[in-house]
C-alpha positions as a printed NumPy array, in Angstrom:
array([[-18.332,   8.292, 151.172],
       [-22.112,   8.079, 151.596],
       [-21.869,   4.305, 152.038],
       [-20.184,   4.941, 155.391],
       [-22.663,   4.479, 158.225],
       [-23.347,   7.85 , 159.863],
       [-22.175,  10.013, 156.949],
       [-24.744,  12.076, 155.099],
       [-25.102,  15.039, 152.754],
       [-27.894,  17.51 , 153.363],
       [-29.927,  18.045, 150.195],
       [-29.335,  21.426, 148.618],
       [-26.392,  22.259, 150.884],
       [-23.573,  22.382, 148.378],
       [-20.664,  24.725, 149.068],
       [-19.931,  27.06 , 146.146],
       [-16.58 ,  28.794, 145.701],
       [-14.933,  29.693, 142.397],
       [-11.461,  29.355, 143.987],
       [-11.779,  25.587, 144.514],
       [ -9.514,  24.048, 141.881],
       [-10.204,  20.649, 140.279],
       [-13.809,  20.639, 141.539],
       [-16.821,  20.076, 139.292],
       [-18.976,  23.036, 138.317],
       [-22.695,  23.718, 138.066],
       [-25.132,  26.593, 138.335],
       [-25.678,  27.73 , 141.916],
       [-29.478,  27.613, 142.392],
       [-29.197,  30.331, 145.05 ],
       [-27.34 ,  32.774, 142.8  ],
       [-28.844,  36.257, 142.616],
       [-27.418,  36.799, 139.124],
       [-29.835,  36.926, 136.191],
       [-27.365,  34.963, 134.049],
       [-25.357,  32.832, 136.481],
       [-22.325,  30.946, 135.232],
       [-21.309,  27.477, 136.451],
       [-19.348,  27.66 , 139.692],
       [-17.037,  25.204, 141.44 ],
       [-18.889,  23.331, 144.172],
       [-18.433,  20.69 , 146.82 ],
       [-20.788,  18.675, 148.996],
       [-21.652,  19.585, 152.569],
       [-21.031,  16.398, 154.56 ],
       [-22.446,  15.743, 158.01 ],
       [-21.445,  13.165, 160.636],
       [-23.643,  11.344, 163.117],
       [-20.768,  10.454, 165.437],
       [-16.985,  10.331, 165.871],
       [-16.772,   6.831, 164.374],
       [-18.369,   8.097, 161.153],
       [-15.831,  10.932, 161.066],
       [-12.958,   8.454, 161.627],
       [-14.067,   6.308, 158.674],
       [-14.516,   9.414, 156.531],
       [-10.971,  10.601, 157.315],
       [ -9.585,   7.155, 156.48 ],
       [-11.094,   7.507, 153.012],
       [ -9.579,  10.993, 152.689],
       [ -6.111,   9.88 , 153.79 ],
       [ -4.779,   8.975, 150.305],
       [ -5.714,  12.452, 149.067],
       [ -3.64 ,  14.336, 151.645],
       [ -0.892,  11.764, 152.237],
       [  1.566,  13.557, 149.942],
       [  1.494,  16.649, 152.168],
       [  1.793,  15.88 , 155.916],
       [  0.912,  19.477, 156.838],
       [ -2.526,  18.995, 155.262],
       [ -3.507,  15.903, 157.252],
       [ -6.564,  15.974, 159.481],
       [ -7.142,  13.585, 162.366],
       [ -9.991,  13.103, 164.837],
       [ -7.712,  14.61 , 167.496],
       [ -7.46 ,  17.802, 165.429],
       [-11.237,  18.036, 165.559],
       [-11.892,  16.836, 169.094],
       [ -9.559,  19.361, 170.748],
       [-11.94 ,  22.113, 169.676],
       [-14.803,  20.869, 171.823],
       [-15.938,  20.57 , 175.399],
       [-19.166,  19.22 , 176.832],
       [-20.933,  22.555, 176.351],
       [-20.243,  22.764, 172.598],
       [-23.612,  22.72 , 170.763],
       [-23.958,  19.909, 168.159],
       [-24.505,  22.401, 165.338],
       [-21.305,  24.275, 166.204],
       [-19.368,  20.999, 166.478],
       [-20.605,  19.922, 163.035],
       [-19.57 ,  23.272, 161.541],
       [-16.086,  23.032, 163.074],
       [-15.608,  19.478, 161.788],
       [-16.501,  20.555, 158.256],
       [-14.169,  23.543, 158.433],
       [-11.265,  21.436, 159.699],
       [-11.743,  18.819, 156.979],
       [-11.584,  21.628, 154.445],
       [ -8.112,  22.636, 155.599],
       [ -6.381,  20.16 , 153.26 ],
       [ -7.999,  21.772, 150.225],
       [ -7.403,  25.224, 151.728],
       [ -3.682,  24.555, 152.126],
       [ -3.458,  23.221, 148.573],
       [ -5.078,  26.417, 147.293],
       [ -2.472,  28.495, 149.158],
       [  0.377,  26.347, 147.838],
       [ -0.936,  26.777, 144.301],
       [ -1.332,  30.542, 144.697],
       [  1.91 ,  31.427, 146.503],
       [  4.197,  28.634, 145.263],
       [  6.276,  29.114, 148.39 ],
       [  6.409,  31.393, 151.426],
       [  4.447,  34.586, 150.753],
       [  7.445,  36.612, 151.996],
       [ 10.679,  34.663, 151.626],
       [  9.784,  32.435, 148.673],
       [ 10.895,  29.278, 150.554],
       [  9.375,  26.3  , 148.713],
       [ 10.073,  23.461, 151.167],
       [  6.577,  22.388, 152.255],
       [  7.734,  21.139, 155.651],
       [  8.518,  24.777, 156.585],
       [  5.324,  26.294, 155.175],
       [  2.305,  26.993, 157.369],
       [ -1.15 ,  27.938, 156.085],
       [ -1.854,  31.03 , 158.145],
       [ -5.258,  32.746, 158.234],
       [ -5.235,  36.546, 158.139],
       [ -8.563,  36.766, 159.967],
       [ -8.45 ,  33.787, 162.373],
       [-10.859,  31.045, 161.292],
       [-12.678,  31.282, 164.632],
       [-13.485,  34.959, 163.982],
       [-15.13 ,  34.773, 160.556],
       [-17.022,  31.673, 159.45 ],
       [-17.528,  32.935, 155.893],
       [-13.812,  33.556, 155.338],
       [-12.458,  30.294, 156.754],
       [-11.728,  28.658, 153.403],
       [-11.17 ,  31.762, 151.266],
       [ -7.579,  31.487, 149.941],
       [ -7.314,  35.287, 149.944],
       [ -7.75 ,  35.169, 153.711],
       [ -4.558,  33.148, 153.895],
       [ -0.808,  33.563, 153.724],
       [  1.71 ,  30.77 , 153.323],
       [  4.456,  31.574, 155.837],
       [  7.573,  30.062, 157.363],
       [  7.255,  29.238, 161.107],
       [  8.823,  32.431, 162.505],
       [  6.737,  34.688, 160.271],
       [  3.593,  32.66 , 160.958],
       [  4.004,  32.849, 164.746],
       [  4.789,  36.57 , 164.635],
       [  1.815,  37.239, 162.341],
       [ -0.656,  35.209, 164.419],
       [  0.434,  37.061, 167.554],
       [  0.182,  40.502, 165.993],
       [  3.912,  41.185, 166.13 ],
       [  4.019,  41.772, 162.381],
       [  1.439,  42.763, 159.8  ],
       [  1.485,  44.013, 156.209],
       [  0.509,  47.228, 154.452],
       [ -1.737,  47.194, 151.395],
       [  1.372,  47.316, 149.182],
       [  2.751,  44.255, 150.975],
       [  5.455,  45.993, 153.01 ],
       [  5.903,  44.494, 156.466],
       [  4.894,  46.312, 159.651],
       [  6.962,  45.553, 162.75 ],
       [  5.474,  45.861, 166.23 ],
       [  7.148,  48.218, 168.699],
       [  6.956,  45.292, 171.126],
       [  9.862,  43.699, 169.228],
       [ 13.241,  44.868, 170.449],
       [ 16.247,  45.416, 168.196],
       [ 17.669,  42.158, 169.531],
       [ 14.401,  40.341, 168.774],
       [ 14.481,  41.589, 165.196],
       [ 18.091,  40.525, 164.723],
       [ 17.609,  37.07 , 166.223],
       [ 14.402,  36.472, 164.25 ],
       [ 15.853,  37.887, 161.019],
       [ 13.041,  40.416, 160.712],
       [ 13.601,  43.801, 159.124],
       [ 11.608,  46.626, 157.553],
       [ 12.52 ,  45.622, 153.984],
       [ 10.524,  42.373, 154.048],
       [  7.3  ,  42.331, 152.062],
       [  4.642,  40.058, 150.579],
       [  5.757,  38.895, 147.144],
       [  2.372,  39.846, 145.67 ],
       [ -0.906,  41.311, 146.886],
       [ -4.278,  40.859, 145.226],
       [ -7.071,  43.368, 145.769],
       [ -8.994,  40.508, 147.422],
       [ -6.345,  40.385, 150.175],
       [ -6.872,  44.022, 151.172],
       [ -9.983,  43.74 , 153.397],
       [ -8.379,  40.883, 155.306],
       [ -5.071,  42.711, 155.757],
       [ -6.941,  45.82 , 156.929],
       [ -8.783,  43.71 , 159.53 ],
       [ -5.505,  42.234, 160.777],
       [ -3.893,  45.666, 161.143],
       [ -6.941,  47.025, 162.987],
       [ -7.63 ,  44.073, 165.25 ],
       [ -4.488,  42.011, 165.814],
       [ -1.415,  44.095, 165.049],
       [  0.327,  45.452, 168.146],
       [  1.682,  48.668, 166.702]])
């Protein structure tokens, strides 16, 4: 990757996250622990221009080809910007978007299907953030800030028309009529198939900030 003109890695800017499967491990030099253990890490790539990003994505293509929903294109990145977007913010957004393929894989590995229905057909599964990625930079690639949902559930969740209690039971917005619920096949018995304690802060944020009770 570093042989591509315009692609670089900033020294000492590795990204550490124990949830990243199949990544190499090493001691995080910035760890505050007295006896740190090796942690999964990845490199923090930077791009001098759009052409460098294009070449980088071409090299990534074979990795994500098996899952069309995980693909990233320059258009996916460019639609986030306008002329006023600062270069540092643009670089951060590019890096976050490139990470979405690995993020989706982590959700597929964790949920093994829709978090509610159990549907396993990947074409119907959307990697949905609990706290939107634009709202919390630190949580963008945390798999516990994500739910794997079918399209109807994903759209309802993103728009605050449904949420989930700490025990996983669905919450239905009063904005949804009885007819809406019937047509969308939503009912009060639906629930997340499992909930980890690490999901709870994210679910609480969604209920407090997005859910239209």
